[in-house]
Structure formats: structure tokens, C-alpha cells
C-alpha positions as CSV (number, residue, x, y, z in Angstrom):
1,M,0.1,19.4,-35.7
2,A,0.8,16.3,-33.6
3,K,-2.4,15.1,-31.8
4,K,-2.5,16.1,-28.3
5,Q,-2.3,13.4,-25.6
6,L,-5.4,12.5,-23.7
7,L,-3.1,12.2,-20.5
8,E,0.1,14.3,-20.3
9,F,2.8,13.7,-17.6
10,T,3.4,17.2,-16.0
11,D,5.4,18.4,-12.9
12,S,2.4,18.1,-11.1
13,G,1.0,14.7,-11.8
14,I,-0.7,13.0,-14.4
15,Y,-2.8,15.3,-16.2
16,C,-5.9,15.4,-18.5
17,P,-6.2,18.7,-20.6
18,Q,-9.6,17.7,-22.0
19,G,-11.0,16.9,-18.7
20,R,-9.1,19.3,-16.4
21,F,-8.2,16.9,-13.8
22,Y,-5.2,15.1,-12.5
23,I,-4.5,11.4,-11.5
24,D,-2.6,10.9,-8.3
25,P,-1.1,14.5,-8.2
26,W,1.8,15.3,-5.8
27,K,1.2,19.2,-6.0
28,P,-2.0,20.8,-5.2
29,V,-4.6,20.9,-7.9
30,D,-8.5,21.8,-8.2
31,D,-9.6,18.3,-9.1
32,A,-7.9,15.1,-8.4
33,V,-8.3,11.5,-8.9
34,I,-7.0,9.3,-6.6
35,T,-6.1,5.5,-7.4
36,H,-5.3,4.6,-3.4
37,A,-4.9,6.2,-0.1
38,H,-1.2,5.3,0.2
39,A,0.9,8.6,1.1
40,D,2.8,8.9,-2.1
41,H,-0.5,8.7,-4.4
42,A,-3.0,10.6,-2.1
43,Y,-1.3,14.1,-1.1
44,M,-3.1,17.0,1.0
45,G,-3.9,20.3,-0.4
46,H,-6.3,19.3,-3.4
47,K,-9.7,21.3,-3.8
48,H,-11.6,18.2,-4.8
49,Y,-11.0,14.6,-4.8
50,L,-12.5,11.5,-6.3
51,A,-11.9,7.9,-5.2
52,H,-13.4,4.3,-4.6
53,H,-15.8,4.4,-1.9
54,L,-13.8,1.8,0.3
55,S,-11.2,4.3,0.3
56,R,-13.2,7.1,2.0
57,E,-12.8,7.0,5.6
58,V,-9.1,6.0,5.5
59,L,-8.5,9.2,3.3
60,F,-10.3,11.2,5.7
61,Y,-8.1,9.7,8.7
62,R,-4.9,10.2,6.7
63,L,-5.7,14.1,5.1
64,G,-8.8,15.4,7.4
65,E,-11.9,16.6,6.2
66,I,-11.4,17.1,2.4
67,Q,-14.1,17.7,-0.1
68,L,-14.3,13.9,-1.4
69,Q,-16.6,12.3,-4.0
70,T,-16.5,8.4,-4.2
71,V,-17.9,6.1,-6.6
72,E,-18.1,2.2,-6.9
73,Y,-16.1,0.1,-9.6
74,G,-17.6,0.4,-13.2
75,E,-19.4,3.8,-12.3
76,T,-18.7,6.2,-14.9
77,V,-18.3,10.1,-14.0
78,M,-18.3,12.7,-16.6
79,K,-15.7,15.8,-16.5
80,N,-16.0,17.9,-19.4
81,G,-16.9,15.2,-21.8
82,V,-14.2,12.8,-20.6
83,A,-15.7,9.5,-19.4
84,I,-13.8,8.5,-16.1
85,S,-14.6,4.7,-14.3
86,L,-12.7,3.1,-11.7
87,Y,-11.5,-0.6,-11.8
88,P,-10.0,-3.0,-9.1
89,A,-6.4,-2.7,-8.9
90,G,-5.7,-5.8,-6.0
91,H,-3.3,-3.5,-4.4
92,V,-5.0,-2.6,-1.2
93,I,-8.8,-2.3,0.0
94,G,-10.0,0.5,-2.3
95,S,-7.0,0.8,-4.7
96,A,-8.3,1.4,-8.3
97,Q,-7.2,1.8,-11.7
98,I,-8.3,4.5,-13.4
99,R,-10.2,4.3,-16.9
100,V,-10.3,7.5,-18.9
101,E,-12.2,7.7,-22.3
102,Y,-12.7,10.5,-24.7
103,K,-13.8,10.3,-28.3
104,G,-13.2,6.9,-28.4
105,E,-9.6,6.9,-27.1
106,V,-9.0,4.8,-23.7
107,W,-6.3,5.1,-21.5
108,V,-5.8,3.3,-18.1
109,V,-3.7,4.4,-15.0
110,S,-2.7,1.5,-12.9
111,G,-1.9,3.0,-9.6
112,D,-0.3,0.3,-7.9
113,Y,-1.5,-3.2,-8.4
114,K,-0.8,-6.9,-7.8
115,V,-2.7,-9.8,-9.6
116,E,-2.9,-12.2,-7.0
117,D,-6.3,-12.2,-4.6
118,D,-5.1,-11.6,-1.4
119,G,-8.5,-12.4,0.3
120,I,-9.0,-9.0,1.4
121,S,-8.7,-6.5,-1.3
122,T,-11.2,-6.7,-4.7
123,P,-9.2,-8.8,-7.0
124,F,-7.2,-7.2,-9.8
125,E,-9.2,-6.9,-13.2
126,P,-7.4,-6.0,-16.5
127,V,-8.8,-3.4,-18.5
128,R,-8.6,-3.1,-22.4
129,C,-7.2,0.2,-23.5
130,H,-5.1,1.9,-26.1
131,H,-2.5,3.2,-23.5
132,F,-1.7,1.8,-20.1
133,I,0.4,3.8,-17.4
134,S,1.9,1.3,-15.1
135,E,3.8,0.8,-12.1
136,C,6.8,-1.6,-12.0
137,T,7.8,-1.6,-8.7
138,F,9.3,-5.2,-9.1
139,G,10.0,-5.3,-12.7
140,M,13.1,-7.6,-12.5
141,P,13.0,-11.3,-13.2
142,V,14.3,-11.9,-10.0
143,Y,11.2,-11.1,-8.3
144,T,8.7,-14.3,-8.8
145,W,6.3,-14.5,-5.9
146,K,5.1,-17.8,-4.2
147,P,1.6,-18.3,-3.7
148,Q,0.2,-16.6,-0.5
149,V,-1.1,-19.7,1.2
150,Q,2.8,-20.8,1.2
151,I,3.9,-17.5,2.7
152,F,1.3,-17.9,5.5
153,D,2.0,-21.5,6.3
154,D,5.5,-20.2,6.9
155,I,4.3,-17.3,9.1
156,N,1.9,-19.5,11.1
157,N,4.7,-22.2,11.6
158,W,7.0,-19.4,12.9
159,W,4.5,-18.1,15.4
160,R,4.0,-21.7,16.4
161,G,7.7,-22.0,17.0
162,N,8.2,-18.7,18.9
163,L,5.1,-19.9,21.3
164,H,6.9,-23.0,22.0
165,N,10.2,-21.2,22.8
166,G,8.5,-19.0,24.9
167,V,9.4,-16.0,22.3
168,A,6.6,-13.3,21.6
169,T,5.9,-12.8,17.8
170,V,6.3,-9.4,16.1
171,L,5.3,-9.2,12.4
172,V,5.7,-6.2,10.6
173,G,3.8,-4.8,7.5
174,Y,2.6,-1.5,6.0
175,S,-0.4,0.1,8.1
176,L,-2.7,0.1,4.9
177,G,-2.8,-3.1,2.9
178,K,-0.2,-5.7,4.4
179,A,-1.3,-5.3,7.7
180,Q,-5.1,-6.2,6.9
181,R,-4.1,-8.6,4.3
182,I,-1.7,-10.2,7.5
183,L,-4.7,-10.1,9.6
184,Q,-7.2,-11.8,7.4
185,N,-4.8,-14.8,6.4
186,L,-3.4,-15.6,9.8
187,D,-4.5,-19.0,11.3
188,L,-5.7,-17.6,14.6
189,F,-5.0,-20.5,16.6
190,N,-3.7,-19.0,19.6
191,G,-6.3,-16.2,20.0
192,T,-5.6,-12.5,19.8
193,V,-4.2,-10.2,17.4
194,Y,-2.4,-7.2,19.0
195,T,-2.1,-4.1,17.4
196,H,0.2,-1.1,17.0
197,G,-1.9,2.0,17.3
198,V,-1.5,3.4,13.6
199,I,-2.5,0.2,12.4
200,E,-5.5,0.0,14.6
201,N,-6.4,3.4,13.4
202,T,-6.4,2.3,10.1
203,N,-8.6,-0.7,10.8
204,E,-11.0,1.4,12.6
205,A,-11.5,3.5,9.4
206,L,-11.9,0.6,7.3
207,R,-14.5,-0.8,9.7
208,R,-16.6,2.4,9.2
209,N,-16.3,1.8,5.5
210,G,-18.1,-1.3,6.0
211,V,-15.1,-3.6,5.7
212,I,-15.4,-6.7,7.7
213,L,-11.8,-7.5,9.4
214,N,-10.9,-10.3,11.9
215,P,-11.0,-9.0,15.6
216,T,-8.1,-7.0,17.0
217,E,-6.8,-5.4,20.1
218,R,-5.1,-2.2,20.3
219,I,-1.8,-2.1,22.6
220,T,-2.0,0.6,25.0
221,A,-0.9,1.7,28.4
222,D,-3.5,-0.8,29.8
223,S,-2.1,-3.8,27.8
224,V,-0.9,-6.4,30.0
225,K,2.5,-7.7,28.7
226,E,2.4,-11.3,29.4
227,D,-0.9,-11.5,27.5
228,V,0.3,-9.4,24.6
229,R,3.2,-11.8,24.5
230,K,1.1,-14.9,23.8
231,G,-0.8,-13.5,20.8
232,I,0.9,-12.0,17.5
233,I,1.6,-8.6,17.6
234,I,1.5,-6.5,13.6
235,A,3.3,-3.6,13.7
236,P,4.3,-0.8,11.0
237,P,7.9,-0.5,9.5
238,S,9.4,2.1,11.5
239,S,8.5,0.3,14.8
240,A,11.4,-1.9,14.2
241,G,14.2,-1.4,16.7
242,T,12.2,1.2,19.0
243,P,11.9,1.4,22.6
244,W,8.2,0.3,21.9
245,M,9.0,-2.9,20.3
246,R,11.6,-3.7,22.9
247,K,9.0,-3.7,25.3
248,F,8.1,-7.0,24.5
249,Q,11.3,-8.9,24.8
250,P,12.2,-11.4,24.3
251,Y,10.5,-11.6,20.8
252,S,11.2,-12.9,17.0
253,F,10.7,-9.9,14.6
254,G,9.4,-10.9,11.2
255,Y,9.3,-8.7,8.3
256,C,6.8,-8.9,5.4
257,S,8.1,-7.0,2.1
258,G,8.6,-8.1,-1.5
259,W,12.3,-6.9,-0.8
260,M,12.8,-9.9,1.5
261,A,13.5,-12.0,-2.0
262,I,16.9,-10.2,-2.1
263,R,19.8,-11.6,-0.2
264,G,20.7,-9.4,2.7
265,A,17.3,-7.6,2.8
266,K,16.4,-9.2,5.9
267,R,19.7,-8.3,7.7
268,R,19.6,-4.5,6.5
269,R,16.5,-4.4,8.6
270,A,17.7,-6.5,11.4
271,A,14.8,-8.9,10.9
272,D,14.9,-12.5,12.6
273,R,12.6,-13.6,9.8
274,G,11.9,-12.2,6.5
275,F,8.4,-13.3,4.3
276,V,8.2,-12.5,0.7
277,L,5.0,-10.9,0.7
278,S,4.1,-7.9,-1.6
279,D,1.2,-5.8,-2.6
280,H,2.9,-5.3,-5.9
281,A,2.7,-7.4,-8.6
282,D,6.0,-9.5,-9.4
283,W,7.8,-9.9,-12.8
284,N,5.2,-12.5,-14.3
285,G,2.1,-10.4,-13.0
286,L,3.4,-7.1,-14.6
287,V,3.9,-9.2,-17.9
288,S,0.8,-10.6,-17.9
289,A,-1.3,-7.4,-16.7
290,I,0.0,-5.4,-19.3
291,D,-0.4,-7.8,-22.0
292,A,-4.1,-8.5,-21.1
293,T,-4.9,-4.8,-21.7
294,G,-4.0,-5.4,-25.4
295,C,-2.4,-1.8,-25.1
296,Q,-0.6,0.0,-27.7
297,S,1.8,2.0,-25.8
298,V,3.0,1.3,-22.0
299,Y,4.2,4.2,-20.1
300,L,6.0,3.1,-16.9
301,T,6.0,5.5,-13.7
302,H,8.4,3.8,-11.0
303,G,10.4,0.7,-9.9
304,Y,13.0,-0.6,-12.6
305,T,11.4,1.2,-15.4
306,A,14.6,1.1,-17.4
307,T,15.1,-2.7,-17.1
308,F,11.3,-3.3,-17.7
309,A,11.3,-0.8,-20.8
310,R,14.0,-2.6,-22.4
311,Y,12.1,-5.9,-22.1
312,L,8.9,-4.8,-23.1
313,N,10.4,-3.1,-26.2
314,G,12.1,-6.4,-26.9
315,I,8.7,-8.4,-26.9
316,G,7.0,-6.0,-29.2
317,F,5.6,-3.4,-27.0
318,D,5.9,0.4,-27.2
319,A,7.1,0.9,-23.9
320,H,8.6,4.3,-22.5
321,E,9.9,5.6,-18.8
322,V,8.4,8.6,-17.2
323,H,9.2,10.6,-14.2
324,T,6.9,10.6,-11.2
325,L,7.1,10.8,-7.3
326,Y,5.4,7.4,-6.9
327,G,7.2,4.7,-4.7
328,G,7.4,6.5,-1.7
329,E,5.6,4.0,0.6
330,E,6.8,1.2,2.8
331,E,7.9,-1.3,-0.2
332,A,10.5,1.6,-1.2
333,S,11.5,2.8,2.4
334,P,13.6,0.1,3.9
335,Q,14.2,2.3,7.4
336,P,12.5,5.4,9.0
337,S,13.9,8.6,8.7
338,P,16.0,10.4,11.2
339,K,12.7,12.6,11.9
340,E,10.6,9.7,12.2
341,S,12.9,8.1,14.5
342,E,13.1,11.3,16.6
343,L,9.2,11.3,16.7
344,E,9.0,7.8,17.7
345,N,11.3,8.2,20.7
346,Q,9.5,11.5,21.7
347,D,6.2,9.8,21.7
348,E,7.7,6.7,23.6
349,R,9.1,9.1,26.3
350,N,5.6,10.6,26.6
351,N,3.5,7.3,26.4
352,I,1.5,8.9,23.6
353,E,-1.6,6.7,22.1
354,P,-2.1,8.0,18.5
355,A,-5.4,9.7,18.2
356,N,-7.8,9.0,15.6
357,K,-7.1,12.1,13.5
358,A,-5.8,13.3,10.1
359,L,-2.1,12.1,9.4
360,S,0.9,13.9,8.1
361,F,3.0,12.1,5.5
362,G,5.7,10.6,7.8
363,E,3.0,9.4,10.3
364,D,2.1,6.7,7.3
365,L,5.3,5.0,8.5
366,G,4.2,5.0,12.0
367,E,5.3,7.9,13.9
368,A,3.0,7.5,16.6
369,F,3.0,4.9,19.3
370,G,1.1,3.4,22.2
371,G,2.2,2.4,25.5
372,L,2.4,-1.1,27.4
373,N,2.3,-1.7,30.7
374,P,5.3,-4.1,31.9
């Protein structure tokens, strides 16, 4: 009889039969270990959650008053004889790789990750294992990132040019991860960073968790348009093209995403500038991270799984594609859904400022909008 795997791929998520827990399950389960707080990895409805302590307040903000246990990196939790420990993934603040060990057999679930130190997330650490379950969102050779210092030089120069031309600067990035990375790496030469309500709610949750972020000012109905236009505005992806954003006209709209590496992506998002800034590993980062684990086998969960699996098998790895529901965050969602657009317009008409409440799945993309005085 074939030996049963320590981790299995089921229709509810990645499951450990011995430990009786799931990792990033997408259907309600009794015991869930969460890699990070993005909506495609942290779902509502589980009875018990385990995550890194820097995800605590963001998970409460997004999911409500869940039963949540948090741990530090490297701390071990035992579940039915299985040792679970979390290690930095470098994806966003609080993101973790999940190391699972039983009777000397070690599996690691990467969640989402990047290998470049972004200056705000705990940097990625490779973890030795027998089996590695990896994302490959950008698992194609065309995706090769420049050092982020070069990207932020471009962003800061673009902002200076907009100020010189009397044009407001609106920079779009995902509300958890990209927005904080932008905030911490901008050259704040011209003063205030203004934030959309969904992003500011996320910032506030992180600050409650002890994360030190640069100062920001939430855009509300009391914000003065001319003051806001002199700073830089950070907004979520689904704000693009909405009445909320049009209040800042004339403006230049920049989009931060790994997809900006592909010709036509900027045009499809109607952006004036596209900045290739991703919170996922590029081709070289994926290859180096997998190699550093020393693993015997690799399981690819989402992204260019077929292409990347062929490449890894060709260079001597035992690589497999698996089906999961990961990959639904901003990097994989170029446009808001009709439902999101409808809600944005309704909130605009009602001048609703987002409350500090648990979010639905769709609100991760920025359904709730604040106002602005003309």
C-alpha cells in the first residue's frame, strides 16, 4: 500500500490528515492555518484560525471576531503530533510560509511570496524541506523585476513632474501589501500622503498591531480638494475610473503591478503610467527560492503552473500542478466586477465613508469610498 502523504490536496483546501487541519482552505473547516490575510487565502467561516501575529488585526478587520490564535515566526504549535511553524514569506506584512513536520518528514506551503526585501514585510527565508508547495503567479521568463529602488525613483520623478505641471498624482496599489510598500518607500518631499478609506482602514489595523507606518491622511468629505491634489493619493485598484477618482481632475493615474511588465496591460487598465512593482516572486525569484529548499518534489498551486512545471521537470525537479482557488487578489484581478462597480457608484452617491468593520470578499478590492469637498 502506498504511503499516505502528510499533506493532501482536497476540494476544501490543503489538508493534513494526521494533524486534522487545513492550510488556507476555501471552504469552511474546523481548523485552518492561514498564510496571510489576502481574501483568496483567508476565508470566512472557519471555527479556528492560526496565523502570524502581524496578521491579527487585519484578519479581525476583514473577517470579524473570529477565533484566532497567533504565533511568532519560528514558534512551534503541535496538532495531533504534527509540528507546525511559520516562517517569513516576504509577500506582505504578516505573511508566512507554513512548515509542517511529522516523524521527520517536512512539507512547506509557501502561500504567496517574494524574495526581494521590500522594506516593510519581514524578508523571505528559504526553509529546507522534502516537499514544497509553491505559487508561481509570475512563472514565465518574461517576468523579471528590476530592483525596487529603481521603480521608486521612477515613481518619485513622475510625482515631481505632476506637481510641476499642476496635475494631481493618484497611485493605485492593493490595499494590503502594495499600499504599505508604496507608503514606506516614497520620497515624501512634498508632504502629505492621502489615502482612500479602504487603504486607511488597513493601515489603522496594522498600526493597532504595532506596525510603524509613515503618516497618512484619510480622504473624507471634509478633505479640501486643492490640498489633496498637492500631495500623493494612494487608492485601491477598483477606484480606477470611478466618480471618486474623477474628483481629483486633472490627475495622472499610475498603476503598480507585476502585470505592467506586459505590453498592453497599462492601456487595459486605462493608466497614464504603469510601474512594474509586484509582491510576488519573479521568474528568477521562484527558481532560486525552490532551489534553496533542497526539496525532492514541488507542487505548483496557481499562476503559470503548466509552463513552470515543465521547466522545473526539465532541470531535474519532480514538479506537479495542483488545482486550488488561490490567485484571486489584485495581481490576478485587472478590473473590478460589475457588482463592485455598482457598489462603488452607490457609495459615491451616498457619500459613504468606509467604517472600521469586517469586510466582505469583494470589499478587499475597494468597494467602499470616502468623500471629498470640491
